[in-house]
C-alpha positions in Angstrom: 49.6 16.7 10.8 47.1 19.7 9.9 46.7 23.3 9.7 43.1 24.3 9.4 41.9 24.7 5.7 42.7 28.1 4.0 40.0 29.9 2.3 42.3 32.2 0.5 45.9 32.0 -0.7 48.2 33.4 1.8 51.0 34.0 -0.4 52.1 33.9 -4.0 55.4 34.1 -5.6 54.7 37.6 -7.1 54.0 39.0 -3.6 56.9 37.7 -1.8 59.0 40.4 -0.3 62.8 40.1 0.1 62.6 38.7 3.6 59.9 36.1 2.6 62.0 35.2 -0.5 64.9 34.6 1.8 62.7 32.5 4.1 61.6 30.4 1.4 64.9 29.8 0.1 65.9 28.6 3.6 63.0 26.4 3.5 64.7 24.6 0.6 68.3 24.7 2.0 67.3 23.5 5.6 65.6 20.0 4.6 68.2 19.6 1.8 71.2 19.8 4.2 69.3 17.4 6.6 68.6 15.1 3.6 72.3 14.8 3.2 72.8 14.3 6.9 70.3 11.5 7.0 72.2 9.7 4.1 75.5 9.9 6.2 73.9 9.0 9.2 72.2 5.9 7.5 75.4 4.7 6.1 77.1 5.1 9.5 74.2 3.1 11.1 74.6 0.3 8.6 78.5 0.1 8.9 78.0 0.0 12.6 75.2 -2.6 12.6 77.2 -5.2 14.6 77.7 -2.8 17.4 75.1 -4.0 20.2 75.3 -0.6 21.9 73.8 1.3 19.0 69.7 0.9 18.2 70.7 0.4 14.6 67.1 -0.7 13.6 65.5 2.5 15.0 68.2 4.6 13.5 67.6 3.1 10.2 63.9 3.6 10.2 64.2 7.1 11.3 66.8 7.9 8.6 64.6 6.3 5.9 61.6 8.5 7.1 63.8 11.5 7.3 64.9 11.0 3.7 61.3 10.9 2.4 60.2 13.7 4.5 63.2 16.1 3.6 62.9 15.1 -0.1 59.3 16.0 -0.3 59.8 19.4 1.7 62.7 20.4 -0.6 60.8 19.5 -4.0 57.7 21.3 -2.9 59.4 24.7 -2.2 61.9 24.5 -5.1 58.9 23.9 -7.4 57.3 26.8 -5.9 60.1 29.3 -6.0 61.3 28.3 -9.6 57.9 29.1 -11.0 55.2 31.7 -10.4 52.1 30.8 -8.4 50.4 30.2 -11.7 53.4 28.1 -12.6 53.2 26.2 -9.5 49.9 25.0 -10.7 50.8 24.5 -14.2 54.5 24.0 -14.5 54.6 20.8 -16.3 52.5 22.2 -19.2 55.6 24.3 -20.1 57.8 21.2 -20.4 57.5 19.3 -23.6 57.9 15.9 -21.9 55.1 16.7 -19.5 52.5 18.2 -22.1 50.9 14.9 -22.4 49.8 15.1 -18.8 48.0 18.4 -19.5 47.7 19.0 -15.8 49.0 21.1 -13.2 51.6 20.2 -10.7 49.5 19.7 -7.6 46.9 17.6 -9.5 50.0 15.5 -10.9 52.0 14.7 -7.7 50.2 16.9 -5.1 48.2 13.9 -3.3 51.1 11.8 -3.7 53.8 13.9 -2.1 51.2 14.6 0.8 50.5 10.9 1.1 54.0 10.1 1.5 55.2 13.2 3.6 52.4 12.4 6.1 53.3 8.6 6.3 56.8 9.6 7.1 55.8 11.9 9.7 53.6 9.5 11.4 56.3 6.9 11.3 58.1 9.0 13.8 55.0 8.8 16.0 54.4 5.2 15.9 58.2 4.5 16.2 58.2 6.6 19.2 55.6 4.5 20.8 57.5 1.4 19.8 60.8 2.6 21.5 58.8 3.4 24.6 57.5 -0.2 24.7 60.9 -1.4 24.2 62.1 0.6 27.3 59.2 -0.8 29.4 60.2 -4.3 28.4 63.9 -3.8 29.5 62.8 -2.3 32.9 60.2 -5.1 33.4 62.3 -8.0 32.2 66.0 -7.1 31.6 67.9 -9.1 29.0 64.8 -10.0 27.1 64.9 -10.5 23.5 61.5 -9.1 22.6 63.2 -6.3 20.6 66.0 -7.5 18.6 66.9 -5.6 15.5 65.1 -8.2 13.5 61.9 -7.9 15.6 61.9 -4.2 15.6 62.0 -4.3 11.7 59.1 -6.8 11.9 57.0 -4.8 14.3 57.4 -1.7 12.3 56.6 -3.5 9.0 53.2 -4.6 10.5 52.6 -1.1 12.0 53.7 0.6 8.9 51.4 -1.3 6.7 48.4 -0.6 8.9 49.5 3.1 9.0 49.8 3.1 5.1 46.4 1.7 4.6 44.9 4.2 7.0 46.3 7.1 5.0 45.5 5.2 1.6 41.7 5.1 2.3 41.3 8.9 2.4 43.9 9.2 -0.5 41.3 7.2 -2.8 38.4 9.0 -1.7 37.0 12.4 -2.4 38.4 13.6 0.9 41.9 13.3 0.0 44.3 15.6 1.6 46.9 17.9 -0.1 49.7 20.2 1.1 49.6 23.6 -0.8 52.7 25.7 -0.4 51.1 29.0 -1.2 48.2 28.4 1.1 50.6 27.3 3.8 48.0 24.4 4.5 46.8 20.9 4.3 43.6 21.1 2.3 40.9 18.4 2.1 39.4 17.7 -1.2 36.0 17.8 0.3 36.7 20.9 2.3 35.4 22.1 5.0 34.7 18.4 5.5 37.2 15.7 6.2 37.4 12.1 6.0 36.7 10.5 9.3 40.1 8.7 9.5 41.7 12.2 8.8 39.7 13.9 11.4 40.5 11.1 13.9 44.4 11.4 13.1 44.3 15.1 13.3 42.5 15.0 16.7 44.4 12.3 18.4 47.8 12.2 17.2 49.0 14.6 19.9 48.2 11.9 22.5 51.0 9.7 21.4 54.0 11.8 21.8 52.7 13.4 25.2 52.2 9.9 26.6 55.3 8.6 25.4 57.2 11.5 26.9 55.5 11.0 30.3 56.2 7.1 30.2 60.0 7.8 29.5 60.1 10.5 32.0 58.8 7.8 34.5 61.2 5.2 33.4 64.1 7.8 34.1 62.7 8.4 37.5 62.5 4.8 38.3 65.9 3.9 37.1 67.2 6.9 39.4 65.3 5.5 42.3 66.7 2.1 41.8 70.3 3.4 41.6 69.7 5.5 44.7 67.9 2.7 46.7 65.1 5.3 47.1 62.5 2.5 47.0 64.0 0.7 50.0 64.3 4.0 51.9 60.6 5.0 51.0 59.4 1.5 52.0 61.1 1.6 55.5 59.8 5.1 56.0 56.3 4.0 55.4 56.6 0.9 57.3 57.9 2.7 60.3 55.4 5.4 60.3 52.1 3.5 59.3 52.5 0.0 60.6 53.4 -1.1 64.3 53.9 -4.7 63.2 54.8 -6.1 59.7 54.7 -9.8 58.8 57.6 -11.4 57.1 55.7 -11.7 54.1 55.4 -8.2 53.4 59.1 -8.2 52.9 58.7 -10.0 49.7 58.3 -6.5 48.0 61.8 -5.5 49.2 63.1 -9.0 47.7 61.5 -8.0 44.4 63.0 -4.5 44.3 66.3 -5.9 45.5 66.3 -8.4 42.6 65.6 -5.6 40.2 68.5 -3.6 41.5 70.7 -6.7 41.3 69.7 -7.2 37.7 70.2 -3.6 36.9 73.6 -3.5 38.5 74.7 -6.5 36.3 73.8 -4.7 33.1 76.8 -4.6 30.9 78.3 -1.3 30.1 77.4 -1.7 26.3 73.7 -2.5 27.1 73.4 0.4 29.6 74.8 2.7 27.0 72.1 1.4 24.5 69.6 2.1 27.0 70.7 5.6 27.8 70.8 6.3 23.9 67.3 4.8 23.4 65.8 6.8 26.3 67.3 10.1 25.2 66.0 9.4 21.5 62.6 8.5 22.7 62.1 11.7 24.8 63.8 14.0 22.0 61.4 12.6 19.4 58.5 12.9 21.9 59.4 16.7 22.5 59.7 17.5 18.9 56.6 15.8 17.9 54.8 17.4 21.0 55.9 20.9 19.6 54.4 20.2 16.3 51.2 18.7 17.5 50.9 21.3 20.2 51.3 24.0 17.6 48.3 22.4 15.7 46.2 22.0 19.0 46.6 25.7 19.6 45.2 26.7 16.3 42.2 24.2 16.7 41.5 25.5 20.1 42.2 29.4 19.5 41.5 29.8 15.8 41.0 33.4 16.1 44.5 33.7 17.6 46.1 32.4 14.5 43.9 34.4 12.2 44.6 37.5 13.9 48.3 37.1 13.4 50.0 39.3 10.6 51.1 37.6 7.5 54.7 37.6 8.8 53.3 36.0 12.0 51.6 33.3 10.3 54.6 32.5 8.1 56.9 32.3 11.3 54.4 30.0 13.2 54.1 27.9 10.1 57.8 27.5 9.6 58.6 27.0 13.2 56.5 24.1 13.2 57.3 22.5 9.6 60.9 23.0 9.8 61.1 21.3 13.1 60.5 18.1 11.4 63.8 17.9 9.3 65.8 18.9 12.3 64.4 15.9 14.3 67.0 13.1 13.4 69.9 15.8 13.8 69.0 16.5 17.4 68.3 12.9 18.8 71.5 11.3 17.4 
C-alpha cells in the first residue's frame, strides 16, 4: 500500500484552489458515508447470523476492517482541512488540553493511524485469500465443515496476529511508515530506504488479489462445466479422437466427474446461494484490490509517467486509488 516517497510537498492548504478544496471535502464525505454504511451492514449481519445462506463471518470482518479504514481516512482529511498546513503539523499545540504533548499531529498519531490503516487494508487481502481457499474446499469436498463461522474467525485471528506483527516490526524501527496528506504519500522514516518487511509487502501484495481472481474465475468455469456436462463431452471427444481402445479402468475418471456432478446437484438452495455470494464477493474484492495495487505497480514501473503528470493529474490518480478502498464493502455486498 504505497506511493513512492515524496521529496516535496505536493499541496498545502493555502494553495488549494476551489476545485481542489471540493475534492478534499469529498474525500471526507466519501469515507464518512461508507463508515455509516459499514455500521448498518455490520448490525444487519449480526442480526442475520443464524441465516446459513449468508457468509456472516466474512461480512463481520470486512465491516470491522472498513470501519477502521474509513474512520482513519475521514480523520486525516478533516484535520488537514480544518487547519493550515502548519496547523496540520502542530494543531494540538493550539488546544490547551494537548499542550503538554508539545508535539505535532503527525508525531502524535501519524505512525499509529498509518499502522492501523495499513492493517485494515491488508486484512482485505488476506481475507480474500481465505475466501478463495474456502471456495476451493467446497469444490473439492462439498458439505465439509472446514470453514464454519467459528473456524473462519479462528483462521483470521491467527493470520491477523501474524499480519499485525509484520507491521509492528517496522513501526518500532527507525524505518516506520507514515501517511502524510499534504504529500499524498506514504513516507518512510528512513527515506529513501525502507524496512525489508515494508519492501517485501510493497513488492508482492499485488500477487495475492491477482492470484485469487484467477483462482475464482477458474472455480466459476469449473462449476459451469460441471453443470453443462462439459467434462463428459470433452472426455468422450478426446477418447474418440485419440484412442482406438480404452480400458474399462479409464472410465474411473468419468465416475469421479459423475460423483462430483451428483454431489453438486444435491446442494441445498441455501448452500448454493451462499456459494454464489461468496464467489461474487471474492472476485469483487480481488478486482478492487488489483486496481489499487496495479496503480502502485504502474508508478513503480513507470515513475517518470507519474512525475510528468500535472498537479491535477496526480491528485486524480491518487484519489482514484485511495477512494476505491472505502467503496469496497458497498460494492461487494
